C-alpha positions in Angstrom: -62.8 47.1 -75.2 -61.6 43.4 -75.0 -61.3 42.1 -71.5 -57.8 41.2 -70.3 -57.1 37.4 -69.8 -58.1 35.8 -66.5 -54.4 35.2 -65.6 -53.7 38.9 -65.9 -56.8 39.9 -63.9 -56.0 37.5 -61.1 -52.4 38.8 -60.5 -51.8 39.5 -56.8 -51.6 43.0 -55.5 -49.9 42.1 -52.2 -47.3 39.6 -51.1 -49.8 37.5 -49.1 -51.8 36.8 -52.3 -49.0 35.1 -54.2 -49.7 31.4 -54.9 -46.7 29.1 -54.5 -43.0 30.1 -54.3 -43.3 29.9 -50.5 -39.5 29.5 -50.3 -39.2 33.1 -51.5 -42.4 34.9 -50.4 -43.6 32.8 -47.4 -43.4 34.2 -43.9 -39.8 34.9 -42.9 -38.5 34.2 -46.4 -36.2 36.5 -48.2 -38.6 38.5 -50.5 -41.2 38.6 -47.8 -38.6 40.0 -45.4 -37.5 42.6 -47.9 -41.1 43.8 -48.4 -41.8 43.9 -44.6 -38.6 45.8 -43.9 -39.1 48.2 -46.8 -35.6 47.4 -47.9 -36.2 46.4 -51.5 -33.3 45.7 -53.8 -33.1 44.9 -57.5 -33.5 41.2 -58.4 -33.7 38.8 -61.3 -36.5 36.1 -61.2 -35.5 33.1 -63.2 -37.9 30.3 -64.1 -40.2 28.7 -66.6 -43.2 30.6 -68.0 -46.3 30.9 -65.9 -44.6 30.3 -62.6 -45.3 33.7 -61.0 -42.4 36.0 -61.9 -44.7 38.8 -62.9 -47.0 38.1 -60.0 -44.2 38.4 -57.5 -43.1 41.8 -59.1 -46.7 43.0 -59.0 -47.2 42.0 -55.4 -43.9 43.6 -54.3 -45.0 46.9 -55.8 -48.4 46.6 -54.3 -47.1 45.8 -50.9 -44.6 48.6 -50.9 -46.9 51.2 -52.5 -44.3 52.1 -55.1 -45.3 52.9 -58.6 -45.1 49.7 -60.8 -44.2 49.7 -64.4 -43.7 46.9 -66.9 -41.4 46.9 -69.9 -40.0 44.3 -72.2 -36.2 44.4 -72.8 -36.6 43.0 -76.4 -39.4 45.2 -77.7 -39.5 48.4 -75.7 -37.0 51.2 -76.6 -34.7 53.3 -74.6 -37.3 56.1 -74.8 -39.7 54.0 -72.7 -36.9 53.5 -70.2 -36.4 57.3 -70.1 -40.1 57.8 -69.3 -39.8 55.4 -66.3 -36.7 57.2 -65.2 -38.4 60.6 -65.3 -41.3 59.2 -63.2 -38.8 57.8 -60.7 -37.2 61.2 -60.3 -40.6 62.8 -59.5 -42.0 60.0 -57.3 -38.7 58.9 -55.7 -38.8 55.2 -56.6 -40.4 53.0 -59.3 -40.5 49.3 -59.3 -39.7 48.2 -62.9 -40.5 44.7 -64.1 -38.3 44.2 -67.1 -39.4 41.1 -69.0 -36.9 39.1 -71.1 -34.1 40.9 -69.3 -31.6 38.5 -71.0 -32.3 40.4 -74.2 -31.3 43.8 -72.8 -28.9 45.5 -75.2 -25.8 47.5 -74.2 -27.4 51.0 -74.8 -30.3 50.3 -72.5 -28.1 48.6 -70.0 -25.8 51.6 -69.8 -28.8 53.9 -69.3 -30.2 51.7 -66.6 -27.1 51.0 -64.5 -26.8 54.4 -62.8 -30.5 54.3 -61.9 -30.0 51.0 -60.2 -27.0 52.3 -58.3 -29.0 55.3 -57.0 -32.0 53.2 -56.1 -34.4 55.4 -58.2 -35.4 52.2 -60.1 -35.9 48.9 -58.3 -35.4 46.5 -61.1 -37.2 43.1 -61.2 -35.9 41.3 -64.2 -37.8 38.3 -65.4 -36.3 35.6 -67.6 -36.7 32.0 -68.7 -33.0 31.9 -69.6 -30.2 31.0 -67.2 -29.0 34.4 -65.9 -25.5 33.2 -65.1 -25.1 32.5 -68.8 -27.3 34.9 -70.6 -27.3 38.2 -68.5 -24.4 40.5 -68.5 -22.1 40.6 -65.4 -22.8 44.3 -64.9 -26.5 43.7 -64.4 -25.9 40.5 -62.4 -23.6 42.3 -60.0 -26.3 44.8 -59.1 -29.1 42.3 -58.5 -29.9 39.3 -56.5 -30.9 36.2 -58.5 -33.9 34.1 -57.3 -35.1 30.9 -58.9 -38.8 30.3 -59.3 -40.1 26.8 -59.8 -43.1 25.3 -61.5 -46.1 25.4 -59.2 -47.3 22.3 -57.3 -50.7 21.0 -58.3 -52.1 22.1 -54.9 -51.0 25.7 -55.6 -52.7 25.6 -59.0 -55.8 24.2 -57.4 -55.9 27.1 -54.9 -55.6 29.6 -57.7 -58.4 28.0 -59.6 -60.7 28.1 -56.6 -59.9 31.8 -56.1 -60.6 32.5 -59.8 -63.9 30.7 -59.6 -65.1 32.6 -56.6 -63.7 36.1 -57.3 -66.6 38.2 -58.5 -64.5 41.3 -59.4 -61.6 39.9 -61.4 -62.4 36.2 -61.7 -65.3 34.1 -62.9 -67.4 34.4 -59.8 -70.1 36.4 -61.5 -71.3 33.2 -63.2 -72.4 30.0 -61.5 -69.7 27.6 -62.7 -69.6 23.9 -61.9 -66.1 22.5 -62.6 -66.0 18.7 -62.5 -63.3 17.2 -60.3 -61.8 15.4 -63.2 -61.6 18.6 -65.2 -60.0 20.4 -62.3 -57.5 17.6 -61.8 -56.5 17.8 -65.5 -55.9 21.6 -65.1 -53.8 21.2 -62.1 -51.7 18.3 -63.4 -51.5 18.7 -67.2 -50.2 22.3 -67.2 -46.8 21.3 -65.9 -46.7 23.9 -63.1 -47.7 26.8 -65.5 -50.5 28.7 -63.7 -51.0 31.1 -66.6 -51.8 28.2 -68.9 -54.2 26.7 -66.3 -56.1 29.9 -65.7 -56.4 30.8 -69.4 -57.6 27.3 -70.3 -60.1 27.5 -67.5 -61.4 30.8 -68.8 -61.7 29.5 -72.3 -63.6 26.4 -71.1 -66.0 28.6 -69.1 -66.6 31.1 -71.8 -67.1 28.5 -74.6 -69.4 26.2 -72.6 -73.1 26.9 -73.2 -75.2 27.6 -70.1 -77.6 24.9 -68.9 -81.3 25.5 -68.4 -80.8 26.7 -64.8 -78.1 29.2 -65.9 -75.2 27.0 -64.6 -72.0 26.6 -66.7 -71.0 23.0 -66.3 -67.4 22.4 -67.3 -66.5 18.8 -67.9 -63.3 16.9 -68.5 -63.9 16.9 -72.2 -64.3 20.7 -72.2 -61.0 21.2 -70.5 -59.2 18.7 -72.7 -60.4 20.6 -75.8 -59.2 23.9 -74.3 -55.8 22.7 -73.0 -54.6 21.0 -76.2 -50.8 21.2 -76.1 -50.5 24.1 -73.6 -48.9 21.9 -71.0 -45.8 21.4 -73.0 -43.3 24.1 -72.2 -40.3 22.6 -74.1 -39.5 25.9 -75.8 -36.7 25.0 -78.2 -34.7 28.1 -77.1 -35.4 28.0 -73.4 -34.0 26.3 -70.3 -37.0 23.9 -70.1 -35.9 22.4 -73.4 -32.3 21.9 -72.3 -33.4 20.5 -68.9 -35.5 17.8 -70.7 -32.6 16.9 -73.0 -30.2 16.7 -70.0 -32.6 14.5 -68.0 -33.0 12.3 -71.1 -29.3 11.7 -71.4 -28.8 11.2 -67.7 -31.6 8.6 -67.6 -30.0 6.5 -70.3 -26.6 6.9 -68.7 -28.2 5.8 -65.4 -29.7 2.7 -67.2 -33.4 3.7 -66.5 -35.3 3.0 -69.7 -38.6 4.2 -68.2 -37.3 7.6 -67.3 -35.6 7.9 -70.7 -38.8 7.0 -72.5 -40.7 9.6 -70.5 -38.3 12.5 -71.4 -38.2 11.3 -75.0 -42.0 11.4 -75.0 -41.9 15.0 -73.9 -39.6 15.9 -76.8 -41.8 13.9 -79.3 -45.0 15.5 -78.0 -43.4 18.9 -78.4 -42.5 18.0 -82.0 -38.8 18.3 -81.4 -37.5 15.2 -83.3 -34.2 17.0 -84.2 -33.0 17.4 -80.7 -34.0 13.9 -79.7 -32.2 12.1 -82.5 -29.1 14.3 -82.2 -28.9 13.6 -78.4 -29.4 9.9 -79.1 -26.4 9.8 -81.4 -24.3 11.6 -78.8 -25.4 9.2 -76.0 -24.6 6.1 -78.2 -20.9 7.1 -78.5 -20.4 9.1 -75.2 -22.1 6.8 -72.7 -22.3 3.4 -74.2 -19.3 3.6 -76.5 -16.9 0.7 -76.6 -18.9 -1.3 -74.1 -21.4 -2.1 -76.9 -20.3 -0.7 -80.3 -23.0 -2.6 -82.1 -25.6 -0.6 -80.2 -24.1 2.6 -81.5 -24.4 1.3 -85.1 -28.0 0.3 -84.5 -28.7 3.7 -83.1 -27.4 5.3 -86.3 -29.7 3.0 -88.2 -32.7 3.8 -86.0 -32.0 7.6 -86.4 -31.9 7.2 -90.2 -35.2 5.3 -90.2 -36.8 8.0 -87.9 -35.6 10.8 -90.2 -37.0 9.0 -93.2 -40.4 8.1 -91.9 -40.9 11.3 -89.7 -43.3 11.6 -86.8 -45.4 9.9 -85.6 -43.9 6.7 -86.8 -40.4 7.9 -86.0 -41.1 7.1 -82.4 -40.9 3.3 -83.1 -37.3 3.0 -84.2 -36.3 5.6 -81.6 -37.9 3.6 -78.8 -35.9 0.6 -79.8 -32.7 2.6 -79.7 -33.6 4.2 -76.4 -34.3 1.0 -74.6 -31.2 -0.7 -76.0 -28.9 2.1 -75.0 -30.4 2.4 -71.5 -29.9 -1.3 -70.8 -26.5 -1.6 -72.5 -23.3 -1.8 -70.5 -21.8 1.7 -70.3 -18.3 3.0 -71.0 -17.1 6.6 -71.6 -13.5 5.4 -72.0 -13.2 6.7 -75.6 -14.5 10.1 -74.7 -12.3 10.3 -71.7 -9.2 9.3 -73.7 -9.9 12.0 -76.3 -10.4 14.6 -73.5 -7.1 13.6 -72.0 -5.3 13.9 -75.3 -6.9 17.3 -76.0 -5.9 18.5 -72.5 -2.2 17.7 -73.2 -2.3 19.4 -76.6 -4.1 22.5 -75.3 -1.5 22.9 -72.5 1.4 22.6 -74.8 2.4 19.0 -74.0 2.8 17.5 -77.4 6.5 17.5 -78.3 8.1 16.8 -81.6 6.9 14.1 -84.0 9.5 11.4 -84.4 11.4 11.9 -87.7 10.5 8.4 -89.0 6.7 9.2 -88.7 6.9 12.3 -90.7 5.8 12.6 -94.3 8.4 11.0 -96.6 6.6 11.3 -99.9 8.7 14.2 -101.3 12.1 14.7 -102.7 14.6 15.6 -100.0 12.8 13.7 -97.2 15.9 11.5 -96.5 18.1 14.6 -96.2 15.6 15.9 -93.6 15.9 12.7 -91.6 12.4 11.4 -92.4 13.6 7.8 -92.5 13.5 4.7 -90.2 9.7 4.0 -90.3 8.9 0.3 -89.8 5.9 -0.9 -91.8 3.8 -3.1 -89.4 2.4 -5.2 -92.2 5.9 -6.5 -92.9 6.1 -8.2 -89.5 4.3 -11.2 -87.9 0.8 -10.4 -86.7 1.0 -7.0 -88.3 2.8 -5.4 -85.3 6.3 -4.1 -84.6 7.7 -2.5 -81.5 8.0 1.1 -82.5 7.5 4.4 -80.7 4.8 6.6 -82.0 4.4 9.3 -79.4 6.9 12.2 -79.2 9.8 11.7 -76.8 8.4 14.3 -74.4 5.2 12.3 -73.8 6.3 8.8 -74.9 4.8 7.2 -71.8 1.4 8.9 -72.0 -1.6 6.6 -71.7 -4.8 8.4 -72.6 -7.0 5.3 -73.0 -8.0 3.7 -69.8 -10.2 0.6 -70.7 -13.4 -0.1 -68.8 -14.4 -3.8 -68.8 -18.2 -3.3 -68.5 -18.9 -4.9 -71.9 -17.8 -8.0 -73.8 -16.3 -5.9 -76.6 -14.3 -3.6 -74.5 -13.0 -6.5 -72.4 -11.6 -7.8 -75.7 -10.1 -4.4 -76.5 -8.7 -4.1 -73.1 -7.0 -7.5 -73.3 -5.4 -6.5 -76.6 -4.4 -3.1 -75.3 -2.7 -4.5 -72.2 -1.0 -7.2 -74.3 0.5 -4.6 -76.7 1.5 -2.4 -73.8 3.4 -5.3 -72.2 5.1 -6.2 -75.5 6.2 -2.7 -76.2 8.1 -2.6 -72.9 9.6 -6.1 -73.2 10.4 -6.8 -76.8 13.6 -5.4 -78.3 13.0 -3.0 -81.1 13.4 -4.3 -84.7 15.9 -2.9 -87.1 14.4 0.0 -89.0 13.2 0.0 -92.6 13.6 3.1 -94.7 
């Protein structure tokens, strides 16, 4: 029978063996206190892959001596849940790790809820998706939500040392020499994902020939070959993906080209060109906007070039756009103006369109009062003092110029000039 992966074999069996997540399982912390007091309650563990969600569940069960079962909300059926429920009736309590709990359908949820209420099943839901968005309120109200974070390099180093010395479940039965540079890569390149680090270590050890003295010497080159792209956890459907995109936009908005390039590199390395170029287009108009309209146009050109040439060359025009947007003056005045207008419309503040602005290209328009429109091109400078907003909101001013860039300063000057003229100049006679 094939041996289980190293990361699986090294799962902790008691709370003290958990690596990392000290803010949850350290002495005096909430999960540790729950275990010590024998007052376990259902919970949801939310965080990236390989950060210890399953390990925490396993350790809770081991420390409490309760039966421990694992199911997957997406792939296991209601029948599997019923088997766990029967076991809970016989033994009193079962700790159930339900992976991908965000994919729990209503039938399974309805079956599970009474068992959570009675305490027969202590549910530990594991998810990489934001539970406040992706998990039903009925489940959330019966659980506590705890966030687990990517492990620090020191935590991964500790776990690697344990695995190398553990003769029962780890790699301690073989004399392994792990070069410091190789270990450093495992602890830093895996982005806080312990599962990825341990499985790469095992692959490196198992695939490296023994030396004449029987030692397995694992070098930096060996680990590089085994890691490949495992460190990149930008799952296109997971929170890590959205966190990188969020950090990317906020870095450009904050005028930090180095941070913006870093997060862009993560998306490029993960092969996610689509998300990167879409976000760049949004940033160009949302965050730079009227402060530098030319930068928005150049971003469109850069995106079109990137789409045409594809990766890896796409990174070149995108780098140009990223740096320009990061260092451009910023203005969100256009976005804010549209948001303000939408707010009025959505709350019923829109009034009646003035009759002279209504469509007059049909027979009977005059009889309906659709007359009086003044054609601006018939007047000097192409402008005439005329009300365009409905009477109910005639003084609304959605656009609030920002003068952070040369172009918007010019727009602001024209805007203020027109506003002043509208309030001072007497209205012209109407043209039908």
